[in-house]
C-alpha positions in Angstrom: -120.1 -155.3 200.1 -118.9 -152.6 202.5 -116.9 -154.3 205.1 -116.2 -151.4 207.5 -117.9 -150.9 210.8 -120.8 -148.4 211.2 -118.6 -146.2 213.4 -116.0 -145.8 210.8 -118.5 -145.0 208.2 -119.6 -142.0 210.2 -116.1 -140.6 210.9 -114.2 -141.4 207.8 -114.9 -139.5 204.6 -115.0 -141.7 201.5 -113.7 -138.7 199.4 -110.7 -138.3 201.7 -109.9 -142.0 201.1 -110.4 -141.4 197.4 -108.0 -138.5 197.3 -105.4 -140.6 199.2 -105.8 -143.7 197.0 -105.7 -141.6 193.8 -102.4 -139.9 194.9 -101.0 -143.3 195.8 -102.2 -144.7 192.5 -100.3 -141.9 190.7 -97.0 -142.1 192.8 -96.5 -145.9 192.4 -96.4 -146.0 188.6 -94.6 -142.7 188.6 -91.7 -144.4 190.4 -91.9 -147.4 188.2 -92.1 -145.7 184.7 -90.2 -142.4 185.1 -87.0 -144.3 184.8 -87.7 -145.5 181.3 -86.7 -142.2 179.6 -83.7 -141.9 181.8 -82.4 -145.4 180.7 -80.0 -144.1 178.0 -78.3 -141.7 180.5 -78.3 -144.3 183.2 -76.8 -146.9 180.9 -74.1 -144.6 179.8 -73.2 -143.5 183.3 -73.2 -147.1 184.8 -71.8 -148.8 181.6 -74.8 -151.1 181.3 -75.4 -153.2 178.2 -78.8 -153.6 176.4 -79.7 -156.9 178.1 -79.2 -155.5 181.6 -81.0 -152.3 180.7 -84.0 -154.3 179.5 -84.4 -155.8 183.0 -85.0 -152.3 184.6 -88.7 -152.4 183.8 -89.0 -156.2 184.1 -87.6 -156.7 187.6 -90.3 -154.5 189.0 -92.9 -156.8 187.4 -91.4 -159.9 188.9 -91.6 -158.6 192.5 -95.1 -157.2 191.7 -96.3 -160.7 190.8 -94.5 -162.4 193.6 -96.1 -160.2 196.3 -99.4 -159.1 194.8 -101.6 -162.0 196.1 -99.9 -162.1 199.5 -100.4 -158.3 199.8 -104.1 -158.6 198.9 -104.6 -161.4 201.5 -102.7 -159.6 204.2 -104.8 -156.5 203.5 -108.0 -158.5 204.0 -106.6 -160.1 207.2 -104.6 -157.3 208.8 -106.0 -154.0 207.4 -106.2 -152.5 203.9 -105.1 -149.0 205.1 -102.2 -150.4 207.0 -100.8 -152.3 204.0 -101.3 -149.3 201.7 -99.4 -147.1 204.2 -96.5 -149.7 204.3 -96.5 -150.0 200.6 -96.0 -146.2 200.1 -93.1 -146.3 202.6 -91.3 -149.1 200.9 -91.9 -147.7 197.4 -90.7 -144.2 198.2 -87.9 -145.3 200.5 -86.2 -147.5 198.0 -86.6 -144.9 195.3 -84.7 -142.4 197.5 -81.9 -145.0 198.1 -81.6 -145.6 194.3 -80.4 -142.0 194.0 -77.0 -143.2 195.4 -76.7 -146.4 193.3 -73.2 -146.9 191.8 -73.9 -150.0 189.6 -76.7 -151.4 187.4 -76.9 -154.4 189.7 -77.7 -152.2 192.7 -80.4 -150.4 190.6 -82.0 -153.7 189.7 -82.0 -154.8 193.3 -83.6 -151.6 194.5 -86.2 -151.8 191.7 -87.1 -155.2 192.9 -87.7 -153.9 196.4 -89.6 -151.0 195.0 -91.9 -153.4 193.2 -92.8 -155.0 196.5 -94.0 -151.6 197.8 -96.0 -151.1 194.5 -97.6 -154.5 195.0 -98.8 -153.5 198.4 -100.3 -150.3 197.0 -101.9 -151.8 193.9 -103.4 -154.8 195.8 -105.1 -152.5 198.3 -106.1 -149.4 196.5 -109.3 -150.6 194.8 -110.2 -152.7 197.9 -110.2 -149.4 200.0 -112.5 -147.7 197.5 -114.9 -150.7 197.5 -114.9 -150.5 201.3 -116.1 -146.9 201.5 -118.3 -146.5 198.4 -121.7 -148.2 197.9 -122.1 -150.5 194.9 -124.1 -147.9 192.8 -121.5 -145.2 193.2 -118.2 -147.0 192.5 -117.9 -146.3 188.8 -116.5 -142.7 189.2 -114.1 -143.5 192.0 -112.7 -146.6 190.2 -112.5 -144.5 187.0 -110.5 -141.8 188.9 -108.2 -144.4 190.4 -107.6 -145.9 187.0 -107.0 -142.5 185.5 -104.3 -141.8 188.2 -102.6 -145.1 187.5 -102.3 -144.5 183.8 -101.6 -140.8 184.3 -98.6 -141.9 186.5 -97.5 -144.6 184.0 -97.5 -142.3 180.9 -96.9 -138.9 182.5 -93.8 -140.4 184.2 -91.7 -140.4 180.9 -92.4 -136.7 180.4 -91.4 -135.8 183.9 -88.5 -138.2 183.8 -87.2 -136.7 180.5 -87.3 -133.1 181.8 -85.6 -134.1 185.1 -83.0 -136.1 183.3 -82.1 -133.2 181.0 -82.1 -130.6 183.7 -80.5 -132.4 186.7 -79.4 -135.9 185.6 -80.9 -139.4 185.8 -80.4 -139.8 189.5 -82.9 -137.1 190.3 -85.6 -139.1 188.5 -85.6 -141.5 191.4 -86.6 -138.6 193.7 -89.7 -137.7 191.7 -92.2 -139.8 193.8 -91.0 -138.5 197.2 -93.0 -135.2 197.5 -96.3 -136.9 196.6 -95.5 -139.9 198.8 -95.0 -137.6 201.7 -98.4 -136.0 201.2 -100.0 -139.5 200.9 -98.5 -140.6 204.2 -99.6 -137.4 205.9 -103.2 -137.8 204.8 -103.3 -141.5 205.7 -102.2 -140.7 209.2 -105.3 -138.5 209.6 -107.7 -141.1 208.2 -109.2 -142.8 211.3 -110.0 -146.5 211.6 -109.2 -149.5 209.5 -110.9 -151.7 206.9 -110.5 -155.5 206.7 -112.4 -158.7 206.3 -114.5 -160.0 209.1 -113.2 -163.6 208.5 -110.0 -164.4 210.3 -108.0 -166.9 208.2 -104.4 -167.9 208.6 -101.9 -166.6 206.0 -100.9 -169.3 203.5 -97.1 -169.0 203.5 -96.6 -172.2 201.4 -98.9 -170.8 198.7 -97.1 -167.5 198.8 -93.6 -169.1 198.3 -94.9 -171.4 195.6 -96.4 -168.6 193.6 -93.2 -166.5 194.0 -91.3 -169.4 192.4 -93.8 -169.4 189.5 -93.2 -165.7 188.9 -89.4 -166.0 188.9 -89.3 -169.1 186.7 -91.7 -167.6 184.2 -90.0 -164.2 183.9 -86.4 -165.6 183.6 -87.5 -168.4 181.3 -89.4 -166.1 178.9 -86.6 -163.6 178.7 -84.0 -166.3 177.6 -86.0 -168.3 175.0 -85.3 -170.3 172.9 -82.4 -171.6 175.0 -83.2 -175.0 176.3 -82.5 -174.1 179.9 -84.9 -171.2 179.7 -87.5 -173.3 178.0 -87.3 -175.7 180.8 -87.9 -172.9 183.3 -91.1 -171.9 181.4 -92.3 -175.5 181.6 -91.4 -175.6 185.3 -93.3 -172.4 185.9 -96.4 -174.0 184.3 -96.0 -177.1 186.4 -95.6 -175.1 189.6 -98.7 -173.0 188.6 -100.8 -176.2 188.3 -99.5 -177.4 191.7 -100.4 -174.0 193.2 -103.9 -174.0 191.8 -104.5 -177.6 193.1 -103.1 -176.6 196.5 -105.2 -173.5 196.7 -108.4 -175.5 195.8 -107.8 -177.8 198.7 -106.6 -175.4 201.3 -108.8 -174.4 204.2 -107.4 -170.8 204.2 -106.0 -170.3 200.7 -104.1 -167.3 199.5 -106.7 -167.0 196.7 -110.0 -168.9 196.5 -109.6 -170.4 193.0 -113.3 -171.3 193.0 -113.9 -167.6 192.3 -112.9 -168.3 188.7 -115.3 -171.2 188.3 -118.2 -169.5 190.0 -118.1 -166.5 187.6 -116.9 -166.9 184.0 -117.6 -163.2 183.7 -115.0 -162.6 186.4 -112.4 -164.9 184.9 -112.9 -163.7 181.3 -112.6 -160.1 182.4 -109.3 -160.9 184.1 -108.1 -162.6 180.9 -109.1 -159.6 178.8 -107.2 -157.3 181.2 -104.0 -159.5 180.9 -104.1 -159.3 177.1 -104.6 -155.6 177.1 -101.7 -154.9 179.5 -99.5 -157.4 177.7 -99.7 -155.0 174.8 -99.4 -151.8 176.7 -96.5 -152.1 179.2 -93.7 -152.5 176.7 -94.9 -149.6 174.7 -93.4 -146.9 177.0 -90.1 -148.6 177.1 -89.9 -149.3 173.3 -91.2 -145.9 172.3 -88.7 -144.1 174.6 -85.9 -146.0 172.8 -87.4 -145.4 169.4 -87.9 -141.7 169.9 -84.3 -141.1 171.2 -82.2 -143.6 169.2 -84.2 -143.9 165.9 -85.7 -140.4 165.6 -83.0 -138.6 167.5 -85.3 -136.7 170.0 -84.0 -135.6 173.3 -85.3 -137.2 176.5 -87.4 -134.1 177.2 -88.9 -134.1 173.7 -89.6 -137.9 173.9 -91.4 -137.4 177.2 -93.6 -134.6 175.8 -94.7 -136.9 172.9 -95.5 -139.7 175.3 -97.5 -137.2 177.4 -100.3 -137.3 174.8 -101.3 -140.8 175.9 -101.3 -139.8 179.5 -103.5 -136.8 179.2 -106.0 -138.7 177.0 -106.3 -141.6 179.4 -106.6 -139.3 182.4 -109.5 -137.5 180.7 -111.3 -140.5 179.4 -111.0 -143.0 182.3 -113.3 -141.2 184.8 -115.9 -140.6 182.1 -115.9 -144.3 181.2 -116.1 -145.2 184.8 -119.1 -143.1 185.4 -120.8 -144.5 182.2 -120.2 -148.0 183.5 -122.7 -147.2 186.3 -125.4 -146.9 183.7 -124.4 -148.9 180.6 -123.2 -152.5 180.0 -119.5 -152.5 180.7 -118.6 -155.1 178.1 -119.7 -152.7 175.3 -117.7 -149.8 176.7 -114.6 -152.0 177.4 -114.9 -153.7 173.9 -115.0 -150.3 172.2 -111.8 -149.4 174.2 -110.1 -152.6 173.0 -110.9 -151.8 169.4 -109.8 -148.2 169.6 -106.5 -149.3 171.2 -106.0 -151.8 168.4 -106.4 -149.0 165.9 -103.8 -146.9 167.7 -101.3 -149.8 167.6 -102.0 -150.3 163.9 -100.8 -146.7 163.3 -97.8 -147.3 165.5 -96.9 -150.3 163.3 -96.2 -147.9 160.4 -93.6 -145.8 162.2 -90.1 -145.6 160.6 -87.0 -143.5 160.8 -88.8 -140.5 159.2 -92.3 -140.5 160.8 -93.5 -137.0 161.8 -94.2 -136.1 165.4 -97.9 -135.5 164.7 -98.4 -139.0 163.3 -96.9 -140.5 166.4 -99.1 -138.3 168.7 -102.2 -139.3 166.8 -101.4 -143.0 167.3 -100.9 -142.3 171.0 -104.1 -140.4 171.2 -106.0 -143.4 170.0 -104.2 -145.7 172.4 -104.9 -143.4 175.3 -108.5 -143.1 174.5 -108.9 -146.8 174.1 -107.2 -147.7 177.3 -109.1 -145.1 179.2 -112.4 -146.5 177.9 -111.4 -150.1 178.7 -109.9 -149.9 182.1 -112.6 -148.4 184.3 -115.6 -150.5 183.0 -113.5 -153.6 183.2 -112.4 -152.9 186.7 -116.0 -152.2 187.7 -117.1 -155.7 186.4 -114.4 -157.5 188.3 -114.9 -155.8 191.6 -118.7 -156.0 191.3 -118.3 -159.8 191.0 -116.4 -160.2 194.3 -117.9 -161.1 197.6 -117.6 -158.5 200.4 -114.9 -160.4 202.4 -112.8 -161.0 199.3 -112.5 -157.5 197.9 -108.8 -157.3 198.9 -108.1 -160.6 197.1 -110.2 -159.6 194.1 -108.4 -156.3 193.8 -105.1 -158.1 194.1 -106.2 -160.6 191.5 -107.2 -157.9 189.1 -103.8 -156.2 189.5 -102.1 -159.5 189.3 -103.8 -160.1 185.9 -102.5 -156.7 184.8 -99.0 -157.4 186.0 -98.9 -160.9 184.6 -99.9 -159.4 181.2 -97.2 -156.8 181.7 -94.6 -159.4 182.5 -95.5 -161.7 179.6 -95.5 -158.7 177.2 -92.2 -157.3 178.5 -90.5 -160.6 178.7 -91.2 -161.3 175.1 -89.9 -157.9 174.2 -86.8 -158.7 176.2 -86.5 -161.7 174.0 -86.6 -159.6 170.9 -84.0 -157.3 172.5 -81.8 -160.3 173.2 -82.1 -161.6 169.6 -81.4 -158.3 167.8 -79.3 -156.2 170.2 -77.6 -158.6 172.6 -74.8 -156.9 174.5 -74.6 -153.9 172.2 -73.9 -150.6 173.8 -76.9 -148.2 173.8 -76.2 -145.6 171.1 -77.5 -144.3 167.7 -75.6 -147.1 166.1 -78.3 -149.6 167.1 -81.1 -147.6 165.3 -81.7 -150.2 162.6 -82.0 -153.4 164.8 -83.9 -151.3 167.3 -86.5 -150.4 164.7 -86.9 -154.0 163.8 -87.3 -154.9 167.5 -89.9 -152.1 167.8 -92.0 -153.4 164.9 -91.9 -156.9 166.3 -93.1 -155.7 169.7 -95.9 -153.7 168.1 -97.0 -156.7 165.9 -97.1 -158.9 169.0 -99.1 -156.3 170.8 -101.7 -156.1 168.0 -102.1 -159.9 168.3 -102.8 -159.5 172.0 -105.3 -156.7 171.4 -107.2 -158.6 168.7 -107.7 -161.5 171.2 -108.7 -159.0 173.9 -111.3 -157.4 171.7 -112.9 -160.8 170.8 -112.8 -162.0 174.4 -114.3 -158.8 175.7 -117.3 -159.2 173.3 -117.8 -162.9 174.1 -117.8 -162.5 177.9 -121.2 -160.9 177.8 -122.7 -164.3 177.1 -120.7 -166.0 179.8 -122.9 -165.1 182.7 -126.6 -164.7 183.3 -126.1 -161.4 185.0 -123.9 -159.9 182.3 -126.6 -157.5 181.1 -126.6 -155.9 184.6 -122.9 -155.0 184.5 
């Protein structure tokens, strides 16, 4: 499954690539999620209402989905290191420009562009690791990569909170720059390139069509039950069906849809990932608002509480990844699903007087569960891919993650629209915000229950399941 040339294998250190990918895996979600805790200060300074604010985490997901598959295909065709390098530049550059934004509309535009850079990084990171590590030694690298992604996602609120309190919300956008500079410096010293040996044409029609699917789905879900938005959701599903049909017939498709029919284990693992991430992504956003507007914590204190989940995931994910080299991944991943569900069950009991330790215990269970799920599940998906398709497989896995994020966040946006509308962000919204929080948690528990069942069932879906 290693697609690099023998010469590159001799001169390029897999562990140097691992360090680079892990730093990149940390910096991308750091730039995406650190803004969440700064949202109250940002909203006050830019006079943004609740609906516009709810699009800050969502617009990144839209651009992620639009460009994830194209980035994975480009990485296979033109070079995985090259696309990763470009993604770091775009992600860090737009974050720096956002420091000077004077309106919420400009912030949203820059977040969209930042999501394009993140898509390039996410689509190529695991493909790079698959390119340099043999099949029997990928568990630990994939686990470390997953740990850095989740560490970035959940450490970001803590860092964002401290920076917001000390310097102001604008400086949160500068957080990724030092690490991004280090990543670029290391990448420039890594010789050679990795790509597929097959030379296909890039499917521009497929890329544009899938982008239309992402936009229609995101905008439609956020505005339900309005008839216009419901029509957009239906249009998204129709366009998705057309996209699948087009890709099945194309000589050089953006994604070979036959991959899903060839391995039910592959497709069921992706579905499980989507459900897990549909539950997780809105959690940081909603908890940040709950802790500050309902419980009255400062941005720094809220970030410290959210840090529990980050540290737990960072500790558990590499261990789970290493265990997946020796034990069936479905049992490890299923245990992670169940543990996460238990954590969300505790979160569903939060109210206006819940103690800090109770919140931290729930986040401990969520972090442990996600850490135990992610690495084994990633191992299964990447193990199922053919050597020349690891870029597309990595992009598809990340696409499943981001699609789950988008669906979960769009439905939470719907709850925000119902209960908060154009209300100004202040302690006065504590009661409807708590109702919105509980609805979001209950929705997440439904996703997690389905994910747990599907994770257990997938072991029967493929004859080789006992080997992975």
